Predicted model as a PDB file, atoms N, CA, C, CB and O in Angstrom, pLDDT in the B-factor column:
MODEL        1                                                                  
ATOM      1  N   MET A   1       7.402 -16.039   4.968  1.00 52.00           N  
ATOM      2  CA  MET A   1       6.050 -15.148   4.881  1.00 52.00           C  
ATOM      3  C   MET A   1       5.540 -14.452   4.780  1.00 52.00           C  
ATOM      4  CB  MET A   1       5.576 -14.963   5.170  1.00 52.00           C  
ATOM      5  O   MET A   1       4.682 -14.502   5.661  1.00 52.00           O  
ATOM      6  N   SER A   2       5.352 -13.203   3.885  1.00 79.00           N  
ATOM      7  CA  SER A   2       5.645 -12.209   3.440  1.00 79.00           C  
ATOM      8  C   SER A   2       4.540 -11.099   3.866  1.00 79.00           C  
ATOM      9  CB  SER A   2       5.875 -12.459   2.126  1.00 79.00           C  
ATOM     10  O   SER A   2       3.409 -10.887   3.430  1.00 79.00           O  
ATOM     11  N   GLU A   3       5.044 -10.684   4.540  1.00 83.00           N  
ATOM     12  CA  GLU A   3       3.388  -9.356   4.393  1.00 83.00           C  
ATOM     13  C   GLU A   3       2.399  -8.696   3.624  1.00 83.00           C  
ATOM     14  CB  GLU A   3       3.520  -8.301   4.597  1.00 83.00           C  
ATOM     15  O   GLU A   3       2.361  -9.574   2.761  1.00 83.00           O  
ATOM     16  N   ALA A   4       2.033  -8.332   3.450  1.00 84.00           N  
ATOM     17  CA  ALA A   4       0.683  -7.403   3.107  1.00 84.00           C  
ATOM     18  C   ALA A   4       0.246  -5.733   3.778  1.00 84.00           C  
ATOM     19  CB  ALA A   4      -0.544  -8.392   3.626  1.00 84.00           C  
ATOM     20  O   ALA A   4      -0.096  -5.374   4.905  1.00 84.00           O  
ATOM     21  N   THR A   5       0.419  -5.118   2.703  1.00 87.00           N  
ATOM     22  CA  THR A   5       0.058  -3.248   3.499  1.00 87.00           C  
ATOM     23  C   THR A   5      -0.765  -2.991   3.105  1.00 87.00           C  
ATOM     24  CB  THR A   5       0.847  -1.861   3.323  1.00 87.00           C  
ATOM     25  O   THR A   5      -1.177  -2.849   1.953  1.00 87.00           O  
ATOM     26  N   TYR A   6      -1.287  -2.851   4.408  1.00 89.00           N  
ATOM     27  CA  TYR A   6      -2.951  -2.240   4.237  1.00 89.00           C  
ATOM     28  C   TYR A   6      -3.066  -1.008   5.108  1.00 89.00           C  
ATOM     29  CB  TYR A   6      -4.267  -3.416   4.822  1.00 89.00           C  
ATOM     30  O   TYR A   6      -2.502  -0.696   6.157  1.00 89.00           O  
ATOM     31  N   ILE A   7      -4.424  -0.098   3.972  1.00 89.00           N  
ATOM     32  CA  ILE A   7      -4.569   0.862   4.813  1.00 89.00           C  
ATOM     33  C   ILE A   7      -5.930   1.927   4.590  1.00 89.00           C  
ATOM     34  CB  ILE A   7      -3.269   1.517   4.741  1.00 89.00           C  
ATOM     35  O   ILE A   7      -6.726   2.069   3.662  1.00 89.00           O  
ATOM     36  N   CYS A   8      -5.803   2.441   5.630  1.00 90.00           N  
ATOM     37  CA  CYS A   8      -7.505   3.333   6.647  1.00 90.00           C  
ATOM     38  C   CYS A   8      -7.866   4.631   5.152  1.00 90.00           C  
ATOM     39  CB  CYS A   8      -6.730   4.834   9.133  1.00 90.00           C  
ATOM     40  O   CYS A   8      -7.090   5.458   4.673  1.00 90.00           O  
ATOM     41  N   SER A   9      -9.503   4.294   4.726  1.00 87.00           N  
ATOM     42  CA  SER A   9      -9.789   5.374   3.752  1.00 87.00           C  
ATOM     43  C   SER A   9      -9.610   5.936   4.754  1.00 87.00           C  
ATOM     44  CB  SER A   9     -10.998   5.619   2.864  1.00 87.00           C  
ATOM     45  O   SER A   9      -8.526   6.502   4.612  1.00 87.00           O  
ATOM     46  N   VAL A  10     -10.247   6.282   6.324  1.00 90.00           N  
ATOM     47  CA  VAL A  10     -11.203   6.671   6.807  1.00 90.00           C  
ATOM     48  C   VAL A  10      -9.581   8.291   7.840  1.00 90.00           C  
ATOM     49  CB  VAL A  10     -12.401   4.984   7.792  1.00 90.00           C  
ATOM     50  O   VAL A  10      -9.726   9.338   8.471  1.00 90.00           O  
ATOM     51  N   CYS A  11      -8.592   7.621   7.464  1.00 91.00           N  
ATOM     52  CA  CYS A  11      -8.083   8.453   8.512  1.00 91.00           C  
ATOM     53  C   CYS A  11      -6.446   8.446   7.331  1.00 91.00           C  
ATOM     54  CB  CYS A  11      -8.111   7.579  10.543  1.00 91.00           C  
ATOM     55  O   CYS A  11      -5.985   9.468   6.823  1.00 91.00           O  
ATOM     56  N   ALA A  12      -5.767   6.796   7.121  1.00 87.00           N  
ATOM     57  CA  ALA A  12      -5.191   6.945   6.385  1.00 87.00           C  
ATOM     58  C   ALA A  12      -3.903   6.506   6.910  1.00 87.00           C  
ATOM     59  CB  ALA A  12      -5.418   7.995   5.941  1.00 87.00           C  
ATOM     60  O   ALA A  12      -2.781   6.966   6.699  1.00 87.00           O  
ATOM     61  N   LYS A  13      -4.306   5.457   7.685  1.00 90.00           N  
ATOM     62  CA  LYS A  13      -3.157   5.013   8.204  1.00 90.00           C  
ATOM     63  C   LYS A  13      -2.876   3.980   8.490  1.00 90.00           C  
ATOM     64  CB  LYS A  13      -2.894   5.426   8.962  1.00 90.00           C  
ATOM     65  O   LYS A  13      -3.733   3.246   8.982  1.00 90.00           O  
ATOM     66  N   LYS A  14      -1.534   3.526   8.284  1.00 89.00           N  
ATOM     67  CA  LYS A  14      -0.547   2.721   7.410  1.00 89.00           C  
ATOM     68  C   LYS A  14      -1.003   1.302   8.210  1.00 89.00           C  
ATOM     69  CB  LYS A  14       1.357   3.257   7.510  1.00 89.00           C  
ATOM     70  O   LYS A  14      -1.833   1.691   9.031  1.00 89.00           O  
ATOM     71  N   ILE A  15      -0.868   0.016   8.337  1.00 89.00           N  
ATOM     72  CA  ILE A  15      -0.652  -1.357   8.817  1.00 89.00           C  
ATOM     73  C   ILE A  15      -0.132  -2.612   8.314  1.00 89.00           C  
ATOM     74  CB  ILE A  15      -1.565  -1.667   9.103  1.00 89.00           C  
ATOM     75  O   ILE A  15      -0.885  -3.178   7.522  1.00 89.00           O  
ATOM     76  N   LYS A  16       1.376  -3.410   8.669  1.00 89.00           N  
ATOM     77  CA  LYS A  16       1.633  -4.098   8.414  1.00 89.00           C  
ATOM     78  C   LYS A  16       1.018  -5.309   8.458  1.00 89.00           C  
ATOM     79  CB  LYS A  16       2.309  -3.919   8.672  1.00 89.00           C  
ATOM     80  O   LYS A  16       0.299  -5.333   9.457  1.00 89.00           O  
ATOM     81  N   VAL A  17       0.946  -6.619   7.668  1.00 89.00           N  
ATOM     82  CA  VAL A  17       0.195  -7.769   8.219  1.00 89.00           C  
ATOM     83  C   VAL A  17       0.091  -9.476   7.742  1.00 89.00           C  
ATOM     84  CB  VAL A  17      -1.043  -7.257   8.112  1.00 89.00           C  
ATOM     85  O   VAL A  17      -0.577  -9.988   6.844  1.00 89.00           O  
ATOM     86  N   GLY A  18       0.712  -9.884   8.395  1.00 86.00           N  
ATOM     87  CA  GLY A  18       1.336 -11.325   7.813  1.00 86.00           C  
ATOM     88  C   GLY A  18       0.285 -11.665   6.810  1.00 86.00           C  
ATOM     89  O   GLY A  18      -0.888 -11.616   7.182  1.00 86.00           O  
ATOM     90  N   LYS A  19       0.498 -11.924   5.873  1.00 78.00           N  
ATOM     91  CA  LYS A  19      -0.289 -12.812   4.763  1.00 78.00           C  
ATOM     92  C   LYS A  19      -0.767 -14.342   5.175  1.00 78.00           C  
ATOM     93  CB  LYS A  19       0.725 -12.988   3.455  1.00 78.00           C  
ATOM     94  O   LYS A  19      -0.236 -15.382   5.566  1.00 78.00           O  
ATOM     95  N   GLY A  20      -2.391 -13.740   4.780  1.00 82.00           N  
ATOM     96  CA  GLY A  20      -2.486 -14.648   5.477  1.00 82.00           C  
ATOM     97  C   GLY A  20      -4.178 -14.800   7.191  1.00 82.00           C  
ATOM     98  O   GLY A  20      -4.904 -15.721   7.566  1.00 82.00           O  
ATOM     99  N   LYS A  21      -4.006 -13.395   7.604  1.00 87.00           N  
ATOM    100  CA  LYS A  21      -3.892 -13.178   9.045  1.00 87.00           C  
ATOM    101  C   LYS A  21      -4.508 -12.443   8.214  1.00 87.00           C  
ATOM    102  CB  LYS A  21      -2.772 -12.991  10.186  1.00 87.00           C  
ATOM    103  O   LYS A  21      -4.124 -11.999   7.132  1.00 87.00           O  
ATOM    104  N   PRO A  22      -6.088 -12.251   9.088  1.00 89.00           N  
ATOM    105  CA  PRO A  22      -7.201 -11.206   8.927  1.00 89.00           C  
ATOM    106  C   PRO A  22      -7.272  -9.715   8.469  1.00 89.00           C  
ATOM    107  CB  PRO A  22      -7.656 -11.127  10.008  1.00 89.00           C  
ATOM    108  O   PRO A  22      -6.300  -9.015   8.750  1.00 89.00           O  
ATOM    109  N   VAL A  23      -8.193  -9.219   7.872  1.00 89.00           N  
ATOM    110  CA  VAL A  23      -7.632  -7.896   7.039  1.00 89.00           C  
ATOM    111  C   VAL A  23      -8.043  -7.571   8.803  1.00 89.00           C  
ATOM    112  CB  VAL A  23      -8.609  -6.942   5.190  1.00 89.00           C  
ATOM    113  O   VAL A  23      -8.573  -8.319   9.625  1.00 89.00           O  
ATOM    114  N   PRO A  24      -7.437  -5.834   8.966  1.00 91.00           N  
ATOM    115  CA  PRO A  24      -7.494  -5.416  10.199  1.00 91.00           C  
ATOM    116  C   PRO A  24      -8.440  -4.517   9.697  1.00 91.00           C  
ATOM    117  CB  PRO A  24      -6.249  -4.968  10.970  1.00 91.00           C  
ATOM    118  O   PRO A  24      -8.586  -4.010   8.585  1.00 91.00           O  
ATOM    119  N   LEU A  25      -9.052  -4.427  10.750  1.00 92.00           N  
ATOM    120  CA  LEU A  25     -10.106  -3.295  11.126  1.00 92.00           C  
ATOM    121  C   LEU A  25      -9.195  -2.059  11.733  1.00 92.00           C  
ATOM    122  CB  LEU A  25     -11.328  -3.893  12.371  1.00 92.00           C  
ATOM    123  O   LEU A  25      -8.125  -2.208  12.324  1.00 92.00           O  
ATOM    124  N   CYS A  26      -9.981  -0.564  11.406  1.00 92.00           N  
ATOM    125  CA  CYS A  26      -9.808   1.006  11.992  1.00 92.00           C  
ATOM    126  C   CYS A  26     -10.323   1.393  11.353  1.00 92.00           C  
ATOM    127  CB  CYS A  26      -8.714   1.800  12.160  1.00 92.00           C  
ATOM    128  O   CYS A  26     -10.327   1.273  10.128  1.00 92.00           O  
ATOM    129  N   CYS A  27     -11.336   2.403  12.523  1.00 91.00           N  
ATOM    130  CA  CYS A  27     -11.423   3.614  11.864  1.00 91.00           C  
ATOM    131  C   CYS A  27     -13.624   3.602  11.976  1.00 91.00           C  
ATOM    132  CB  CYS A  27     -10.357   3.457   9.875  1.00 91.00           C  
ATOM    133  O   CYS A  27     -14.509   4.448  11.848  1.00 91.00           O  
ATOM    134  N   ARG A  28     -13.523   1.478  12.404  1.00 90.00           N  
ATOM    135  CA  ARG A  28     -15.454   1.055  12.181  1.00 90.00           C  
ATOM    136  C   ARG A  28     -15.324  -0.071  11.127  1.00 90.00           C  
ATOM    137  CB  ARG A  28     -16.734   2.627  11.325  1.00 90.00           C  
ATOM    138  O   ARG A  28     -16.030  -1.068  11.277  1.00 90.00           O  
ATOM    139  N   LYS A  29     -14.024   0.046   9.506  1.00 91.00           N  
ATOM    140  CA  LYS A  29     -14.170  -0.122   8.972  1.00 91.00           C  
ATOM    141  C   LYS A  29     -13.224  -1.359   8.329  1.00 91.00           C  
ATOM    142  CB  LYS A  29     -14.442   0.800   8.818  1.00 91.00           C  
ATOM    143  O   LYS A  29     -12.011  -1.231   8.496  1.00 91.00           O  
ATOM    144  N   GLU A  30     -13.569  -2.218   7.806  1.00 91.00           N  
ATOM    145  CA  GLU A  30     -12.231  -2.914   7.269  1.00 91.00           C  
ATOM    146  C   GLU A  30     -11.498  -2.284   6.154  1.00 91.00           C  
ATOM    147  CB  GLU A  30     -12.517  -4.290   6.778  1.00 91.00           C  
ATOM    148  O   GLU A  30     -12.068  -1.874   5.143  1.00 91.00           O  
ATOM    149  N   MET A  31      -9.894  -2.196   6.406  1.00 91.00           N  
ATOM    150  CA  MET A  31      -8.803  -1.723   5.903  1.00 91.00           C  
ATOM    151  C   MET A  31      -8.304  -2.130   3.722  1.00 91.00           C  
ATOM    152  CB  MET A  31      -7.734  -2.476   7.192  1.00 91.00           C  
ATOM    153  O   MET A  31      -7.941  -3.123   3.092  1.00 91.00           O  
ATOM    154  N   GLU A  32      -8.476  -1.306   3.534  1.00 89.00           N  
ATOM    155  CA  GLU A  32      -8.139  -1.928   2.477  1.00 89.00           C  
ATOM    156  C   GLU A  32      -6.637  -2.051   2.117  1.00 89.00           C  
ATOM    157  CB  GLU A  32      -8.814  -1.361   1.550  1.00 89.00           C  
ATOM    158  O   GLU A  32      -5.809  -1.238   2.528  1.00 89.00           O  
ATOM    159  N   PRO A  33      -6.213  -3.494   1.041  1.00 87.00           N  
ATOM    160  CA  PRO A  33      -4.652  -3.320   0.733  1.00 87.00           C  
ATOM    161  C   PRO A  33      -4.671  -2.184  -0.013  1.00 87.00           C  
ATOM    162  CB  PRO A  33      -3.883  -4.518  -0.074  1.00 87.00           C  
ATOM    163  O   PRO A  33      -5.625  -1.603  -0.530  1.00 87.00           O  
ATOM    164  N   LEU A  34      -2.973  -1.817  -0.011  1.00 81.00           N  
ATOM    165  CA  LEU A  34      -2.264  -0.752  -0.403  1.00 81.00           C  
ATOM    166  C   LEU A  34      -2.381  -1.269  -2.257  1.00 81.00           C  
ATOM    167  CB  LEU A  34      -0.528  -0.661   0.518  1.00 81.00           C  
ATOM    168  O   LEU A  34      -2.333  -2.401  -2.739  1.00 81.00           O  
ATOM    169  N   PRO A  35      -2.506  -0.249  -2.771  1.00 78.00           N  
ATOM    170  CA  PRO A  35      -2.742  -0.872  -4.212  1.00 78.00           C  
ATOM    171  C   PRO A  35      -1.069  -1.362  -4.946  1.00 78.00           C  
ATOM    172  CB  PRO A  35      -3.635   0.543  -5.309  1.00 78.00           C  
ATOM    173  O   PRO A  35      -0.038  -1.153  -4.307  1.00 78.00           O  
ATOM    174  N   PHE A  36      -1.054  -1.897  -6.083  1.00 74.00           N  
ATOM    175  CA  PHE A  36       0.063  -1.356  -6.717  1.00 74.00           C  
ATOM    176  C   PHE A  36       0.602  -0.555  -7.177  1.00 74.00           C  
ATOM    177  CB  PHE A  36       0.255  -1.583  -7.180  1.00 74.00           C  
ATOM    178  O   PHE A  36      -0.105  -0.009  -8.024  1.00 74.00           O  
ATOM    179  N   CYS A  37       1.571  -0.122  -7.089  1.00 72.00           N  
ATOM    180  CA  CYS A  37       2.623   0.933  -8.541  1.00 72.00           C  
ATOM    181  C   CYS A  37       1.948   1.033  -9.913  1.00 72.00           C  
ATOM    182  CB  CYS A  37       4.344   0.065  -9.102  1.00 72.00           C  
ATOM    183  O   CYS A  37       1.472  -0.097 -10.017  1.00 72.00           O  
ATOM    184  N   THR A  38       1.615   1.695 -11.029  1.00 68.00           N  
ATOM    185  CA  THR A  38       1.300   1.061 -11.657  1.00 68.00           C  
ATOM    186  C   THR A  38       2.521   1.828 -12.744  1.00 68.00           C  
ATOM    187  CB  THR A  38      -0.222   0.932 -11.736  1.00 68.00           C  
ATOM    188  O   THR A  38       2.856   1.209 -13.754  1.00 68.00           O  
ATOM    189  N   THR A  39       3.335   3.653 -12.342  1.00 67.00           N  
ATOM    190  CA  THR A  39       4.440   4.040 -12.623  1.00 67.00           C  
ATOM    191  C   THR A  39       4.952   4.358 -11.938  1.00 67.00           C  
ATOM    192  CB  THR A  39       4.586   4.613 -13.242  1.00 67.00           C  
ATOM    193  O   THR A  39       4.586   4.720 -10.820  1.00 67.00           O  
ATOM    194  N   ALA A  40       6.247   4.323 -12.500  1.00 66.00           N  
ATOM    195  CA  ALA A  40       7.855   4.488 -11.028  1.00 66.00           C  
ATOM    196  C   ALA A  40       8.083   5.897 -11.284  1.00 66.00           C  
ATOM    197  CB  ALA A  40       9.878   3.385 -11.350  1.00 66.00           C  
ATOM    198  O   ALA A  40       8.740   6.273 -12.255  1.00 66.00           O  
ATOM    199  N   PRO A  41       7.528   6.732 -10.391  1.00 65.00           N  
ATOM    200  CA  PRO A  41       8.210   7.630 -10.279  1.00 65.00           C  
ATOM    201  C   PRO A  41       9.119   8.829 -10.888  1.00 65.00           C  
ATOM    202  CB  PRO A  41       8.503   7.189  -9.887  1.00 65.00           C  
ATOM    203  O   PRO A  41       9.887   9.236 -10.017  1.00 65.00           O  
ATOM    204  N   ASN A  42       9.284   9.602 -12.269  1.00 65.00           N  
ATOM    205  CA  ASN A  42      10.825  10.012 -12.503  1.00 65.00           C  
ATOM    206  C   ASN A  42      10.143  11.435 -12.511  1.00 65.00           C  
ATOM    207  CB  ASN A  42      11.878   9.376 -14.073  1.00 65.00           C  
ATOM    208  O   ASN A  42       9.162  11.737 -11.831  1.00 65.00           O  
ATOM    209  N   PRO A  43      10.952  12.431 -13.565  1.00 67.00           N  
ATOM    210  CA  PRO A  43      10.666  13.587 -13.752  1.00 67.00           C  
ATOM    211  C   PRO A  43       9.401  13.757 -15.363  1.00 67.00           C  
ATOM    212  CB  PRO A  43      12.253  14.282 -13.811  1.00 67.00           C  
ATOM    213  O   PRO A  43       8.340  14.370 -15.479  1.00 67.00           O  
ATOM    214  N   GLU A  44      10.230  12.855 -16.391  1.00 64.00           N  
ATOM    215  CA  GLU A  44       9.165  13.204 -17.405  1.00 64.00           C  
ATOM    216  C   GLU A  44       7.279  12.544 -16.520  1.00 64.00           C  
ATOM    217  CB  GLU A  44       9.790  12.093 -19.253  1.00 64.00           C  
ATOM    218  O   GLU A  44       6.180  12.883 -16.956  1.00 64.00           O  
ATOM    219  N   MET A  45       7.525  11.542 -15.202  1.00 56.00           N  
ATOM    220  CA  MET A  45       5.780  11.329 -15.205  1.00 56.00           C  
ATOM    221  C   MET A  45       5.140  12.857 -14.958  1.00 56.00           C  
ATOM    222  CB  MET A  45       5.163  10.130 -13.706  1.00 56.00           C  
ATOM    223  O   MET A  45       3.919  13.012 -14.939  1.00 56.00           O  
ATOM    224  N   ALA A  46       6.405  14.372 -14.705  1.00 58.00           N  
ATOM    225  CA  ALA A  46       5.856  15.146 -13.464  1.00 58.00           C  
ATOM    226  C   ALA A  46       4.709  16.544 -14.582  1.00 58.00           C  
ATOM    227  CB  ALA A  46       7.680  16.016 -12.226  1.00 58.00           C  
ATOM    228  O   ALA A  46       3.757  17.325 -14.558  1.00 58.00           O  
ATOM    229  N   ARG A  47       6.023  15.837 -15.552  1.00 58.00           N  
ATOM    230  CA  ARG A  47       4.238  16.697 -17.073  1.00 58.00           C  
ATOM    231  C   ARG A  47       2.943  15.899 -17.257  1.00 58.00           C  
ATOM    232  CB  ARG A  47       4.725  16.662 -19.316  1.00 58.00           C  
ATOM    233  O   ARG A  47       2.237  16.291 -18.186  1.00 58.00           O  
ATOM    234  N   ASN A  48       2.557  14.990 -16.643  1.00 59.00           N  
ATOM    235  CA  ASN A  48       1.482  14.219 -16.923  1.00 59.00           C  
ATOM    236  C   ASN A  48       0.881  14.330 -15.642  1.00 59.00           C  
ATOM    237  CB  ASN A  48       1.755  12.821 -17.436  1.00 59.00           C  
ATOM    238  O   ASN A  48      -0.104  13.622 -15.431  1.00 59.00           O  
ATOM    239  N   TYR A  49       1.341  15.182 -14.635  1.00 61.00           N  
ATOM    240  CA  TYR A  49       0.642  15.613 -13.290  1.00 61.00           C  
ATOM    241  C   TYR A  49       0.347  13.828 -12.880  1.00 61.00           C  
ATOM    242  CB  TYR A  49      -1.097  16.887 -13.549  1.00 61.00           C  
ATOM    243  O   TYR A  49      -0.792  13.730 -12.422  1.00 61.00           O  
ATOM    244  N   GLU A  50       0.952  12.677 -12.924  1.00 59.00           N  
ATOM    245  CA  GLU A  50       0.944  11.392 -12.031  1.00 59.00           C  
ATOM    246  C   GLU A  50       0.426  12.397 -10.760  1.00 59.00           C  
ATOM    247  CB  GLU A  50       2.693  10.382 -11.817  1.00 59.00           C  
ATOM    248  O   GLU A  50       0.628  13.610 -10.700  1.00 59.00           O  
ATOM    249  N   ALA A  51      -0.423  11.423  -9.587  1.00 62.00           N  
ATOM    250  CA  ALA A  51      -0.739  12.011  -8.115  1.00 62.00           C  
ATOM    251  C   ALA A  51       0.517  10.945  -7.715  1.00 62.00           C  
ATOM    252  CB  ALA A  51      -2.649  11.771  -7.262  1.00 62.00           C  
ATOM    253  O   ALA A  51       0.061   9.817  -7.903  1.00 62.00           O  
ATOM    254  N   ASP A  52       2.076  10.840  -7.182  1.00 61.00           N  
ATOM    255  CA  ASP A  52       2.645  10.104  -6.679  1.00 61.00           C  
ATOM    256  C   ASP A  52       2.010   9.725  -4.889  1.00 61.00           C  
ATOM    257  CB  ASP A  52       3.968  10.671  -6.964  1.00 61.00           C  
ATOM    258  O   ASP A  52       2.138  10.432  -3.889  1.00 61.00           O  
ATOM    259  N   GLU A  53       1.449   8.606  -4.999  1.00 65.00           N  
ATOM    260  CA  GLU A  53       0.186   8.792  -3.797  1.00 65.00           C  
ATOM    261  C   GLU A  53       1.227   7.109  -3.687  1.00 65.00           C  
ATOM    262  CB  GLU A  53      -2.286   8.997  -4.300  1.00 65.00           C  
ATOM    263  O   GLU A  53       1.895   6.458  -4.489  1.00 65.00           O  
ATOM    264  N   PRO A  54       0.787   6.953  -1.962  1.00 69.00           N  
ATOM    265  CA  PRO A  54       1.775   5.653  -1.925  1.00 69.00           C  
ATOM    266  C   PRO A  54       1.375   4.589  -1.604  1.00 69.00           C  
ATOM    267  CB  PRO A  54       2.771   5.684  -1.162  1.00 69.00           C  
ATOM    268  O   PRO A  54       0.877   4.419  -0.492  1.00 69.00           O  
ATOM    269  N   CYS A  55       1.566   3.022  -3.036  1.00 69.00           N  
ATOM    270  CA  CYS A  55       1.844   2.095  -3.484  1.00 69.00           C  
ATOM    271  C   CYS A  55       2.630   0.564  -2.966  1.00 69.00           C  
ATOM    272  CB  CYS A  55       2.258   2.685  -4.195  1.00 69.00           C  
ATOM    273  O   CYS A  55       2.605   0.379  -1.750  1.00 69.00           O  
ATOM    274  N   ASP A  56       2.929   0.089  -3.342  1.00 69.00           N  
ATOM    275  CA  ASP A  56       2.656  -0.936  -2.976  1.00 69.00           C  
ATOM    276  C   ASP A  56       3.927  -1.474  -4.541  1.00 69.00           C  
ATOM    277  CB  ASP A  56       0.765  -1.251  -2.767  1.00 69.00           C  
ATOM    278  O   ASP A  56       3.570  -2.076  -5.554  1.00 69.00           O  
ATOM    279  N   ASP A  57       4.789  -1.188  -4.343  1.00 67.00           N  
ATOM    280  CA  ASP A  57       6.056  -1.787  -5.521  1.00 67.00           C  
ATOM    281  C   ASP A  57       6.876  -3.231  -5.980  1.00 67.00           C  
ATOM    282  CB  ASP A  57       7.163  -1.123  -5.162  1.00 67.00           C  
ATOM    283  O   ASP A  57       7.626  -3.694  -6.840  1.00 67.00           O  
ATOM    284  N   GLY A  58       6.171  -3.553  -4.785  1.00 69.00           N  
ATOM    285  CA  GLY A  58       6.459  -5.680  -4.705  1.00 69.00           C  
ATOM    286  C   GLY A  58       8.105  -5.809  -4.210  1.00 69.00           C  
ATOM    287  O   GLY A  58       8.564  -6.938  -4.034  1.00 69.00           O  
ATOM    288  N   THR A  59       9.168  -4.315  -3.945  1.00 70.00           N  
ATOM    289  CA  THR A  59      10.664  -4.220  -3.698  1.00 70.00           C  
ATOM    290  C   THR A  59      11.230  -4.673  -3.158  1.00 70.00           C  
ATOM    291  CB  THR A  59      11.113  -3.533  -3.423  1.00 70.00           C  
ATOM    292  O   THR A  59      12.458  -4.747  -3.169  1.00 70.00           O  
ATOM    293  N   LEU A  60       9.928  -5.442  -2.043  1.00 70.00           N  
ATOM    294  CA  LEU A  60      10.641  -5.633  -0.157  1.00 70.00           C  
ATOM    295  C   LEU A  60      10.631  -6.363  -0.213  1.00 70.00           C  
ATOM    296  CB  LEU A  60      10.241  -5.358   1.248  1.00 70.00           C  
ATOM    297  O   LEU A  60       9.804  -7.078  -0.778  1.00 70.00           O  
ATOM    298  N   ALA A  61      12.052  -6.783   0.647  1.00 69.00           N  
ATOM    299  CA  ALA A  61      12.955  -8.265   0.662  1.00 69.00           C  
ATOM    300  C   ALA A  61      11.376  -9.331   1.641  1.00 69.00           C  
ATOM    301  CB  ALA A  61      15.158  -8.002   2.067  1.00 69.00           C  
ATOM    302  O   ALA A  61      10.566  -8.968   2.494  1.00 69.00           O  
ATOM    303  N   LYS A  62      11.541 -10.308   1.119  1.00 67.00           N  
ATOM    304  CA  LYS A  62      10.746 -11.832   0.829  1.00 67.00           C  
ATOM    305  C   LYS A  62      11.092 -12.571   2.719  1.00 67.00           C  
ATOM    306  CB  LYS A  62      11.911 -13.116  -1.008  1.00 67.00           C  
ATOM    307  O   LYS A  62      12.101 -13.274   2.664  1.00 67.00           O  
ATOM    308  N   LYS A  63      10.712 -12.542   3.647  1.00 66.00           N  
ATOM    309  CA  LYS A  63      11.020 -13.035   4.756  1.00 66.00           C  
ATOM    310  C   LYS A  63      11.708 -14.410   4.386  1.00 66.00           C  
ATOM    311  CB  LYS A  63       9.828 -13.083   5.635  1.00 66.00           C  
ATOM    312  O   LYS A  63      11.319 -14.861   3.309  1.00 66.00           O  
ATOM    313  N   LYS A  64      12.592 -15.124   5.013  1.00 65.00           N  
ATOM    314  CA  LYS A  64      12.446 -16.069   4.600  1.00 65.00           C  
ATOM    315  C   LYS A  64      11.802 -17.504   6.265  1.00 65.00           C  
ATOM    316  CB  LYS A  64      13.974 -16.126   3.697  1.00 65.00           C  
ATOM    317  O   LYS A  64      11.572 -18.685   6.007  1.00 65.00           O  
TER     318      LYS A  64                                                      
ENDMDL                                                                          
END                                                                             
């Protein structure tokens, strides 16, 4: 069973929840899933002013 990371749009709190579980609530709102990474941070991207925001890069180990 793998996990999904959710982030609160109000306070930026992060919570990991097992897939298939209900979406957690925070600050009286449903939390949003962490968006997938679209670029990998590297020195060349610094010139493009890419925001290095938290994202789900899909590299976490799968639970057995």
